[in-house]
C-alpha positions in Angstrom: -47.2 10.0 -41.2 -47.4 6.8 -39.2 -44.4 5.4 -41.1 -42.3 8.3 -39.9 -43.2 7.4 -36.3 -42.5 3.7 -36.9 -39.0 4.6 -38.2 -38.2 6.9 -35.4 -39.4 4.2 -32.9 -37.0 1.6 -34.5 -34.1 4.0 -34.5 -34.7 4.8 -30.8 -35.1 1.1 -29.9 -31.8 0.2 -31.7 -29.8 2.8 -29.7 -27.9 3.8 -32.9 -27.3 7.4 -33.7 -28.8 9.0 -36.9 -25.3 10.3 -37.8 -24.1 6.7 -37.9 -27.0 5.5 -40.0 -26.6 8.4 -42.3 -23.0 7.6 -42.9 -23.8 4.0 -43.7 -26.4 5.2 -46.2 -23.9 7.6 -47.8 -25.5 10.9 -46.8 -25.3 13.7 -44.3 -27.2 13.6 -41.1 -29.3 16.5 -42.3 -30.2 14.6 -45.5 -31.0 11.5 -43.4 -33.2 13.4 -41.0 -35.1 14.9 -44.0 -35.6 11.5 -45.5 -36.9 10.2 -42.2 -39.8 12.5 -42.6 -40.8 10.6 -45.7 -39.3 7.1 -45.4 -40.6 6.0 -48.8 -37.9 8.4 -50.3 -35.1 6.1 -49.3 -33.5 4.1 -52.1 -33.8 0.3 -52.1 -30.1 0.0 -51.1 -30.6 2.4 -48.2 -33.7 0.5 -47.1 -31.7 -2.7 -47.1 -28.9 -1.1 -45.0 -31.4 0.4 -42.5 -33.3 -2.9 -42.1 -30.1 -4.7 -41.5 -28.7 -2.2 -39.0 -32.0 -1.7 -37.2 -32.7 -5.4 -37.2 -36.1 -5.0 -38.9 -36.5 -8.6 -40.2 -40.3 -8.8 -40.5 -41.4 -8.0 -44.0 -44.7 -6.5 -42.7 -42.8 -4.1 -40.5 -40.5 -3.1 -43.4 -43.6 -2.4 -45.5 -45.2 -0.4 -42.7 -42.1 1.9 -42.5 -40.7 2.2 -46.0 -43.6 1.4 -48.4 -46.7 2.9 -46.8 
């Protein structure tokens, strides 16, 4: 559950909209929101896109969010 909160925090901090991030990841906003509830369900390509767009550069932070 903590990783969901971390992801939401990063999205909020970035100022980007979920609809924009969803489009970049090739999914609907509804699918994106659903995956946000379990960030480990994102594919490697989607994780890469999200880390780039959200400027999550620290590997430890990436692991906290997507691989917990």
